[in-house]
C-alpha positions as CSV (number, residue, x, y, z in Angstrom):
1,M,33.0,-16.6,-4.9
2,T,31.6,-17.6,-0.5
3,A,30.7,-13.4,0.2
4,P,33.6,-12.7,2.0
5,G,35.5,-13.1,-1.4
6,L,33.1,-11.0,-3.3
7,F,32.9,-8.9,-0.1
8,A,36.7,-7.9,0.0
9,L,36.3,-7.8,-4.2
10,L,34.7,-5.5,-4.1
11,F,36.1,-3.0,-1.4
12,A,39.3,-3.2,-2.4
13,P,42.0,-0.2,-3.4
14,S,42.0,0.5,-6.6
15,G,46.1,1.0,-7.4
16,Q,46.7,4.5,-8.6
17,N,43.1,5.9,-8.9
18,A,42.2,6.6,-6.1
19,G,37.8,8.1,-7.1
20,G,37.4,4.8,-8.2
21,G,36.0,4.1,-5.0
22,L,34.5,6.2,-4.9
23,T,32.1,6.6,-8.0
24,V,31.3,2.2,-7.4
25,F,30.7,3.2,-3.9
26,L,27.9,5.7,-5.9
27,V,26.9,3.5,-8.2
28,Q,26.4,0.9,-5.0
29,I,24.6,3.6,-2.4
30,G,21.9,3.9,-6.3
31,A,21.5,0.6,-6.7
32,L,19.6,0.1,-2.7
33,I,17.6,3.4,-3.1
34,A,16.7,2.2,-6.7
35,I,15.8,-1.5,-5.0
36,F,13.9,0.1,-1.9
37,Y,12.0,2.2,-4.6
38,F,11.0,-0.9,-6.7
39,M,10.7,-3.3,-4.3
40,L,8.4,-1.3,-0.9
41,I,7.2,3.0,-2.1
42,R,6.3,2.2,-5.7
43,P,4.0,-1.5,-4.5
44,Q,3.1,1.3,-1.7
45,R,1.9,3.6,-3.0
46,R,-0.2,1.7,-5.9
47,Q,-1.8,0.3,-2.7
48,Q,-3.0,3.7,-1.5
49,E,-4.6,5.1,-4.2
50,R,-6.4,2.0,-5.1
51,H,-7.7,2.4,-1.6
52,R,-8.5,6.0,-1.7
53,Q,-11.0,5.2,-4.9
54,L,-12.1,1.9,-3.0
55,L,-13.0,4.9,-0.7
56,A,-14.4,7.4,-3.7
57,S,-16.6,4.1,-4.7
58,L,-18.3,3.8,-1.7
59,Q,-22.2,3.2,-1.9
60,R,-25.3,2.7,-0.6
61,G,-26.3,-1.3,-0.1
62,D,-22.7,-2.1,-0.8
63,R,-21.5,-5.5,1.3
64,I,-18.6,-4.0,2.9
65,V,-16.0,-5.7,4.7
66,T,-13.7,-3.8,8.2
67,S,-10.7,-3.7,9.4
68,G,-11.7,-4.8,12.1
69,G,-13.3,-7.3,10.6
70,I,-16.6,-6.3,10.0
71,I,-19.2,-7.5,7.1
72,G,-22.0,-5.3,6.8
73,E,-24.2,-3.5,4.2
74,V,-24.1,0.3,4.1
75,V,-27.5,2.3,4.8
76,H,-25.1,5.8,5.1
77,L,-22.4,8.0,3.8
78,K,-21.3,10.9,4.9
79,D,-18.0,12.8,4.0
80,D,-15.7,10.5,7.0
81,E,-18.4,8.1,8.4
82,V,-19.8,4.9,6.9
83,T,-23.3,4.3,8.8
84,V,-22.9,-0.3,8.1
85,K,-25.9,-2.8,9.3
86,S,-24.1,-6.0,10.3
87,G,-26.9,-8.8,11.8
88,E,-29.1,-5.9,13.9
89,S,-27.2,-3.2,14.7
90,R,-26.2,-0.6,13.7
91,L,-22.5,0.5,13.3
92,I,-20.4,3.9,12.5
93,V,-17.4,3.5,11.0
94,Q,-15.0,6.2,9.4
95,R,-14.3,5.3,5.6
96,A,-10.8,5.1,6.2
97,N,-11.6,1.9,7.9
98,V,-13.2,0.7,5.2
99,A,-10.9,-2.4,4.1
100,N,-12.8,-4.1,1.5
101,I,-15.8,-3.9,-0.9
102,L,-17.1,-7.6,-1.0
103,N,-20.2,-7.8,-3.9
104,R,-22.1,-4.2,-5.2
105,S,-26.3,-4.8,-4.6
106,V,-28.4,-4.6,-8.3
107,E,-30.3,-1.9,-7.0
108,A,-27.8,0.6,-5.1
109,K,-27.2,4.1,-7.1
110,P,-24.2,6.0,-7.4
111,Q,-24.9,9.0,-5.4
């Protein structure tokens, strides 16, 4: 069945039952909201929670990648700042900009 034919069936007048069209419309809106929730909102919340856990587990000695693509080793942690040694430079980045932990050093101890 083609899309216009399906569209015509979904929104065709239902004869004597005037409330039936409203019910079908409300079911369609509910289905659309459910699709948005399961396809967009729920996965984004899971990703935010994983990132929050990653930032909470950050330790000295971890090799990290920032959201800007800088790779370095964590040398100092503050509440919302991380000092990263990359090459011969030391950079201070916001903790929220840490994108990933590459590998943990063996001697890293929880703080």
